[in-house]
N, C-alpha and C positions, 0 to 999 in steps of 0.2 A: 233576786231570788235565784239561788243556783240549784239546791237540792234539798228535798225534805220528803218524809214519809209520814203518812197519817193513818194510824193503826186503829181500825174499827171504830172511829169516832163518829161515823155518821149512821149508827143505828144497825150495822150489819149483824145479824143474828149468829148465835153460836152454831145454828144449822149450817149456815154458810161455811163457816170454818170446817164443818164436817165433810165438806166436798173434796178435801185432800184426798181421801181414801174411800174405797168401797166398789160395788158393782157399777156399771154404766147407769147413768142417771135415768129414772123413769121419765116418760113424757110428761108427767104432772110436775116433776121437779125441775124439768128443763123450762117448761113454760112459766113457772114461779120465778125462776132465776131470770129468765128473759124479760118477763113483765116487771119485776121489782127493779131490774137494772134500767129498763126504759123509763119508767115512772120516776126514778131518782134523777135521771139526767134532764128530763123535760122540766122538772120542778126546781132546777137550778138555773137561775137566770144568768145567762152568758152573753147578753148583749154587750156592745161596745160601751154604751152610754153609762149604764150602771151595773152591769153584770160582772161576772168573775169566772173565767175559765179555769183558775186555780182551784176553786172549790170543786168543780166538776172533775177535774184531772185526778185530784186527790181521792175523790169518792170511788173513781174506778180503780185507782191503785189499791185502795183498801180491798175491794172486791178480789182483785188479783193476788194480793198477798195473803188474804184469808183462804184462797183456794191452792195455796202452796208454791206460788211463785217466790223465788229467792229474793230478799231485800235488795241484793245488789243488781237484780235484773229488773227492778220496778223504780223509775226515777221521775219525779215531777220537778221541772226546772223552766225558767223563763227569765225574761229581762226585768220583770217586776212582780210584785205581789198578785197584781190582778190578771196577769196574762201567762199563766203557767201551762205547760204542755207535759203530758204524760209519754213516757217512752218505756215500753216493757218488751223484754226479751223471752221468747218461749225457746228454750234451748232444744236443738236438734241432736241428730246422731253424733256421737263422740268422733272426732277425728274426720268429720265430714269436710270435704274439699269444696263444697258448694257454697256460694255466698248466700247470704239471707235473702228472703223476700220480705219486702216492707209493705205494710198496710198504713195508709194514712187516712185520716178522718178529722174533720174540724168539729170542735166543740161549740164554737160561737154561732149564734143565731142572729138573724135579722130583727131589727126592732120591732115591737109589737103593742100597739095600744090597746089596752083592756076595753076601752069605750067602743072600739070598732068591731070587737069579736062578740060572738054569741056565748062563748065560754071564756073562761080566764086563760090567756095564752100560756100562763106559766103553771097551770094546773093540768095534771093528767087526767082527762076525762074519757071514760068509755061510754058511747052513746050510739044506738043504732047500728051496731057492728063496726064501729070506728073507733080509734084512739085519736083524741084531739089534743092539741098543744103545739106551741111553737117548737120546730124542730122535728115533728113527726114525719115530714118528708125530707126535710133538709137540715142536717143530716144525721140527728141524734138517734134516728131509727137504725142507721148503719152502725153507729158507734156502739149502740147497746148490743147489737147482733154480734159484732167482732169481739166484745168483751165476753159475751155469754158462750160464744163457740170456743174461745181460747180457754175458758174455765171447764168447759165440757170436755174438750180434748185432753186437758191436764188431769182431770178426775179419771179419765180412762186409761191414763198411762201411756197415751199415744206418744211416739217419738218420730217427728218429722225427719226427712232426709237433710234438712237444712234448718237453721234458726229461722224463726218467724219474728219480725219485730212490728209492734204496733205503735203508732204515733198518733195520739189524739191531741190536736193542736188549736191554738188560738187565732183569731183574726182573719180568717178566710173571707168573711163577709165584709171586711174593711177594718179599719183601725191602723195603728202604727206599729203593731208588733206580731206580724205574720209569723206563725209558730214553725211551719215547715221551713221558710226562708232563715228564720233565727237559728233553727237547729242545724241547717246545712252549713251556715256560717260559723257557728260556735262550737258545735258537737257533731261534726260530720260522722265521726267514728261511731256514734251511737246509732245511727240510722243508715249507714252505708249498706247498699244492698245491690244484688244483680239486677232486680227489677222491682217496681212497686205496683201495688193494686190500690186503686181509688174508688171505693163504692160511691163517691159523690156523683157518679155519672153511671149511665147504662141502667137495666133494669127490665122488668116484664110489662109490656103493655097489654092492657085489657080493654076488650070492647064489650060492654054490657056483662061485664063479669067473666067474660071468656078470655083466656090468655092467647094472644095472636102473634107476639113476637118476643124473643129474648134478645135484648139489645146490649151490645158492649161498645164502649167509647174507643174508637181509634184514632180520633183526633178531636180537637175542639177549637173554638173561636177564642179571639184575644179580647179581653176586657178593656173598656177605656170610658172615663168620665170627662166630660167638658163644661166648663163654666161659660155660658153664653150671656154676656151681660151689656148693658148700655147705661151710661151716666150722663147727667147734664144738671144745670143749675138749679132746676125746679122752679118753684114760685108759688103764687096764690092760685088756689083752684078754681077762683072766679074768672081766671085769665087763662083758659086752656090754649095749649100750643100743640102743633102737629108733631113736634119732635119730643113728645112725650116718651120717656124711656120704656114704659110699659108697652106702648105701641111697636117700638122697634123689636123687642123680645117677642112679643106676640106674633108679629108679621113673620119673623124667623121660624117660629114653632108651627104656624099654619104652613109654610113652605115645606118644613120637614113632613107634615102630616100628608101633604099632597104629592109628595115625591117618594122615590124608593131607589135603592142602590141597584145596579145591574145583577141579573142572574149569572152566578158563576159556579160551576160544579167542579169538584175534584175527583180523585179516584175513589175516596170513600163514599162521598154523597152520591156518585154515580152507581156504586155498587148497591148502596142503600135503596135507591129508587128502583133499580132493577129487581132487587129482592122483593120489595113491596109489591111490585107489579104481579108477582107470583103468589104472594100472600092474599091480596085483595082481588076477589072475584067479581066485583062490581064495576061500574062505569068508571071508577077512580082508577082502576089498573090501566086503563088506556091512557089516562093522563100522566101516570107514572113513566109510562113508555114514551110519551109525547115529550116529556121534559128532557130525556136523555138522547132523543133522536137528533139526527144531523141533517139539516138544521132543526132546532127545537121547535115545538109546536107552541106558539104564542098564546093560542086560546087556553091550552092545558096549563101553561105558566100562570095565566090569570086566575084560573079555577083553583088551582093549588095554592096560590098566594092568599086566597081567602081564609085558609087554615094557618093559624100563627106558627105551628110547629113546621109545617112544609115551607112556608114563607121564610122562616128563620134559617132553614136548611139550605135554601137556595141563594140567600143574599146576606150581605152585611145589614144589620138593623141599627137604627138609632131612634130613640124615644125620649121625650121629656119625662123626667121622674120627680123633679122638685122645682117649685116656682116661688119667687119672693120678689116684693118690690114695694116702694113707698115707705114713708116715715109718719105720716099723719093723715087722717081721713079728709082733711081740708087743704092739703098741699098737694102741688104737682110733684111726682116722684123724682128723686135725685138719682135714684138707682133702681134698676130692675135686673133680676138675675134668674136664669132657669138652669138646671142640671140636665143635660142630655147624656144618656147612657147609651153606649154603642157596643155591640157585639160583632167583632170584626172577623171575616173570612180568613182562613190561613193565606199566607202570601201577601198580606197588606199590614201596614203598620199603623200605630196611633197616630203619628204624625201625618201619614198620608190622608187619613180620615179627617183630621182637624182641618187641614187644608181644603179638603173637599167641601166640609161644612161652611168655611169662609167663603168659598166659591159660591155655593148654592144660596147662602144668605145675601150675598152681594150688598152689603150694607156697611159703609165705613163707620157709622155710629156704633157698630157692635164690636166687641172683642169676643174671641173664641180661644179660651185657655184650657190646657190640659190640667186635669185635677188627679192628684196621685191618690193612692189608697190612703195615705196619711192625711189627705185634704189639702195638700200644698198645690198652689198654682203656679203654672209656668207657661211662657209663651210658645213651647215646642214640646210635642209629645216624643216618645221614644220612637226610633226608627226600627226597632225590633219587631218581626213579625211573630205570628202564631207559630206554635211548635209544629215541627215536622212529625208526622206519623210515625211511631216506632215500628220496627219489623215485628210482624205477628210471630208470637212464640208458639210452637206446636204444643208444648206442655200445657201453656194456659189455656190454649183453645180446646184441647183434649179434656182438661180437667172442667171447663166450662160446658162442654157438651154432654160430659157423662152426668155431671151434677144437674144440669138443667133438664136432661131427659128423665131424670128420677123424678122431679117434681112437675114438669110440664111436658110429657111425652109427645112428640109429634110437633112441638112448636119450633118453627125455625129461628136460627141464630142470625142476627143482622149487625154489620158493622155501622156505626153511626159517627157523625161529627156532632158532638155535644154542643148545642146551641148557646150554651152559657159559657163559663170559664171556671177553672178549679185550681187547686193547689198542685195539680200535676205540672203546670208550667214551671214550677221551681225545681221538682225532681227532674223533669226532662231536660232543663237547662244545665242541671248538675250532672247529666249524663247517666241517670237512672231511668231507663225506658219505663213508662207508666201506662197502665191499663184501667179503663173505667169499667168495673164489673160490679153489679149489684143485683140481688136476688129478691128486691121488693117490687110487688106488682101494684101499679096504680092505673085507674081507668084513664084513657087517653084525653078525656075531656075534664078531669078532675085535678088538674096540676094546681095545687094550692101553695107551693113553696114561696116564701116571701109575701104570702097574701094572707087574706082574713079566713079564720077558721081552718087552719091547716090541719090536715088529718090523714091517717093512713088505715087501711082495713085492718081488722084484727086478725083475720085469717092471713092476709098478706104479710103481716109483720112475722107470724110463727112460720110461715112458708119461708121467709127470708132467712129466718134462723137456721132451718134445715137445709136450705141451699148453701149458705156460705160454710156450713160444718161439712157437708160433703165435698163442696169444692175445695176448701183447704186440705182435706184429707187426700183427694185425689191428686192435687198438685204437689204434695210434699211426702207422699208415701214412697217407699223403695220401689222402684219400678221393676 
């Protein structure tokens, strides 16, 4: 699939087409547009197994076309019919010498079993002040916000000082057709930019409904999967043997549970803990200072390590995420395997961590192989390390500060190391500095991305719409 347009085929009303002209949209119209865009995205299944990002990409293309984007500026393309990517260009000032700003966001979502959820993961449900559905946190919420705000700016007749490119893409969560990588390889000209914004990271942290920090991603970890497996000849289950393949894998996983990687801070995480010490007025403030002290306070490290967020900020983490073994209930297993997922600190490679796992397991009956995003296994991981933090851009920070103060006055801005990983690795490696900036607020202990009953606050969603609208205007208006 190389290029296609899908005009008004997904039920976009004539009222949407009327957004091309008129006075600035009312708050009610903006909320309706944002709601309907979000709902439409959530209810399109974009999982790798049975979903289709092309359908979602075309749905968003329809909305942009109905809002007055030129057909030549809205493209849906990809390597096959299921893995389509949307690239849309919002034209800036004529004869501008500034290179575009690129916004990237993935359309695909993690698998979700309806039997595990309280609601249908692919139905947009509003309940108790929240929107539920797969992608409400990661990251269709930000895709909907980007589309809504570009339509809103278009309707107002806003002319940015440079082009704004939106790329909504496939297979960030896994699969064989990562959209950002595919576009950079095959259509670099369509998304080439001076810098990129990736709302898959950053955001506002709430404590009991109160915003306490506005975070932006300054660097991120490196993602890696490893297949930890054991094989043997098996046999009849009435004759148990100590070399049971499941025992070998289970012992390795228990070793993983009982050990941790060493604490290692970098410039970004040190700055983060220093700022958190100013934000937190309780006993934890002393622990934040203790972690960055020289030498660090080991008791403070132990206390902070009990919080998954702070633990993952201080060290590389590895955890089993899938487990399989055996072929019959009355037979010794001939094979057992666990997937171990690691999030690796900057400065360390996938192969370095693979070798560390081999060392820790210390079991010749086990193999530890690197698993690529496409699921392919190899005896050697990449030697490439996580991305180096890009230089901080004053214009990006200024726009972030102004837009953030408008929505959350007095809330401090903090640089963070994203404990996960994102498509910024592709743009950064392509020489496009990338910044994780998001305006969606989530409770610090309600992180449900990839999990059961994923949700986002209704008010948080609409605040996110307002934030990104003002952020983009501040970033791209004539200074």
